[in-house]
C-alpha positions as YAML, in Angstrom:
chain: A
units: angstrom
residues:
- id: 1
  name: UNK
  ca: [185.15, 25.75, -32.56]
- id: 2
  name: UNK
  ca: [185.78, 28.37, -29.91]
- id: 3
  name: UNK
  ca: [187.01, 30.69, -32.63]
- id: 4
  name: UNK
  ca: [183.65, 30.40, -34.39]
- id: 5
  name: UNK
  ca: [181.86, 31.60, -31.27]
- id: 6
  name: UNK
  ca: [184.41, 34.41, -30.86]
- id: 7
  name: UNK
  ca: [183.77, 35.54, -34.44]
- id: 8
  name: UNK
  ca: [180.04, 35.59, -33.72]
- id: 9
  name: UNK
  ca: [180.62, 37.81, -30.70]
- id: 10
  name: UNK
  ca: [182.59, 40.33, -32.78]
- id: 11
  name: UNK
  ca: [179.94, 40.68, -35.49]
- id: 12
  name: UNK
  ca: [176.95, 41.28, -33.24]
- id: 13
  name: UNK
  ca: [176.20, 42.37, -29.73]
- id: 14
  name: UNK
  ca: [177.38, 40.01, -27.04]
- id: 15
  name: UNK
  ca: [174.01, 39.93, -25.32]
- id: 16
  name: UNK
  ca: [172.25, 38.99, -28.56]
- id: 17
  name: UNK
  ca: [174.72, 36.17, -29.22]
- id: 18
  name: UNK
  ca: [174.44, 34.84, -25.67]
- id: 19
  name: UNK
  ca: [170.65, 34.86, -26.03]
- id: 20
  name: UNK
  ca: [170.98, 32.93, -29.29]
- id: 21
  name: UNK
  ca: [173.27, 30.35, -27.61]
- id: 22
  name: UNK
  ca: [170.77, 29.91, -24.78]
- id: 23
  name: UNK
  ca: [167.90, 29.55, -27.24]
- id: 24
  name: UNK
  ca: [169.70, 26.91, -29.31]
- id: 25
  name: UNK
  ca: [170.79, 24.97, -26.23]
- id: 26
  name: UNK
  ca: [167.16, 24.66, -25.07]
- id: 27
  name: UNK
  ca: [165.50, 23.95, -28.43]
- id: 28
  name: UNK
  ca: [165.13, 21.19, -31.01]
- id: 29
  name: UNK
  ca: [165.63, 18.30, -28.60]
- id: 30
  name: UNK
  ca: [169.16, 19.34, -27.66]
- id: 31
  name: UNK
  ca: [168.66, 18.92, -23.89]
- id: 32
  name: UNK
  ca: [167.17, 15.43, -24.32]
- id: 33
  name: UNK
  ca: [169.92, 14.22, -26.67]
- id: 34
  name: UNK
  ca: [172.63, 15.73, -24.48]
- id: 35
  name: UNK
  ca: [171.09, 14.12, -21.39]
- id: 36
  name: UNK
  ca: [170.97, 10.67, -22.99]
- id: 37
  name: UNK
  ca: [174.56, 10.99, -24.18]
- id: 38
  name: UNK
  ca: [175.68, 12.20, -20.75]
- id: 39
  name: UNK
  ca: [174.06, 9.19, -19.06]
- id: 40
  name: UNK
  ca: [175.80, 6.74, -21.39]
- id: 41
  name: UNK
  ca: [179.23, 8.40, -21.52]
- id: 42
  name: UNK
  ca: [179.15, 9.45, -17.84]
- id: 43
  name: UNK
  ca: [178.43, 5.89, -16.75]
- id: 44
  name: UNK
  ca: [181.33, 4.57, -18.82]
- id: 45
  name: UNK
  ca: [183.66, 7.24, -17.44]
- id: 46
  name: UNK
  ca: [182.57, 6.45, -13.87]
- id: 47
  name: UNK
  ca: [183.16, 2.75, -14.38]
- id: 48
  name: UNK
  ca: [186.64, 3.46, -15.75]
- id: 49
  name: UNK
  ca: [187.55, 5.95, -13.01]
- id: 50
  name: UNK
  ca: [185.92, 4.32, -10.00]
- id: 51
  name: UNK
  ca: [185.35, 0.71, -10.99]
- id: 52
  name: UNK
  ca: [187.98, -0.53, -8.56]
- id: 53
  name: UNK
  ca: [186.27, 1.31, -5.69]
- id: 54
  name: UNK
  ca: [182.92, -0.20, -6.66]
- id: 55
  name: UNK
  ca: [184.35, -3.72, -6.75]
- id: 56
  name: UNK
  ca: [186.19, -3.24, -3.43]
- id: 57
  name: UNK
  ca: [183.11, -1.69, -1.80]
- id: 58
  name: UNK
  ca: [185.00, 1.45, -0.85]
- id: 59
  name: UNK
  ca: [183.62, 4.98, -0.66]
- id: 60
  name: UNK
  ca: [183.03, 6.77, -3.96]
- id: 61
  name: UNK
  ca: [184.10, 10.29, -4.83]
- id: 62
  name: UNK
  ca: [180.78, 12.06, -5.46]
- id: 63
  name: UNK
  ca: [182.44, 15.09, -7.04]
- id: 64
  name: UNK
  ca: [183.99, 12.85, -9.71]
- id: 65
  name: UNK
  ca: [180.63, 11.16, -10.27]
- id: 66
  name: UNK
  ca: [178.91, 14.50, -10.83]
- id: 67
  name: UNK
  ca: [181.61, 15.83, -13.13]
- id: 68
  name: UNK
  ca: [181.59, 12.59, -15.13]
- id: 69
  name: UNK
  ca: [177.99, 13.34, -16.11]
- id: 70
  name: UNK
  ca: [178.15, 17.14, -16.38]
- id: 71
  name: UNK
  ca: [181.13, 17.24, -18.75]
- id: 72
  name: UNK
  ca: [179.63, 15.02, -21.50]
- id: 73
  name: UNK
  ca: [176.36, 16.99, -21.25]
- id: 74
  name: UNK
  ca: [178.20, 20.28, -21.78]
- id: 75
  name: UNK
  ca: [180.28, 18.90, -24.66]
- id: 76
  name: UNK
  ca: [177.23, 17.47, -26.44]
- id: 77
  name: UNK
  ca: [175.29, 20.70, -25.96]
- id: 78
  name: UNK
  ca: [178.22, 22.79, -27.21]
- id: 79
  name: UNK
  ca: [178.49, 20.64, -30.33]
- id: 80
  name: UNK
  ca: [174.79, 20.91, -31.10]
- id: 81
  name: UNK
  ca: [174.73, 24.67, -30.53]
- id: 82
  name: UNK
  ca: [177.80, 25.30, -32.68]
- id: 83
  name: UNK
  ca: [176.29, 23.30, -35.57]
- id: 84
  name: UNK
  ca: [173.00, 25.18, -35.32]
- id: 85
  name: UNK
  ca: [174.76, 28.55, -35.19]
- id: 86
  name: UNK
  ca: [176.90, 27.73, -38.23]
- id: 87
  name: UNK
  ca: [173.79, 26.66, -40.16]
- id: 88
  name: UNK
  ca: [172.05, 29.91, -39.24]
- id: 89
  name: UNK
  ca: [174.87, 31.94, -40.80]
...
C-alpha cells in the first residue's frame, strides 16, 4: 500500500498529493468511522495490554493507553484514504 502512495507522489506534485490525502482523510465520513473503530479496537488492545493492572488496581501507563487508540485510528484512516485514491485513478 505504501508503494501506491509513492507512485502517486512520482506522477504529480508532492504538495498536490498531500492535499488530496488530507482532503480524503477529512471527507465522506472517514473521521467518524475511524474514530468508532479506534474506540472499539483501542479498548480491546488496552484490555489485553493492561488488563492485569486494572484488575490489580495498579497505576496505568497513559502513553500506552493513548497509543492504543491513536494507532487504530491512523490505520483505519490510511485504509480509507488509499481506497479512495485508488478509485480516483
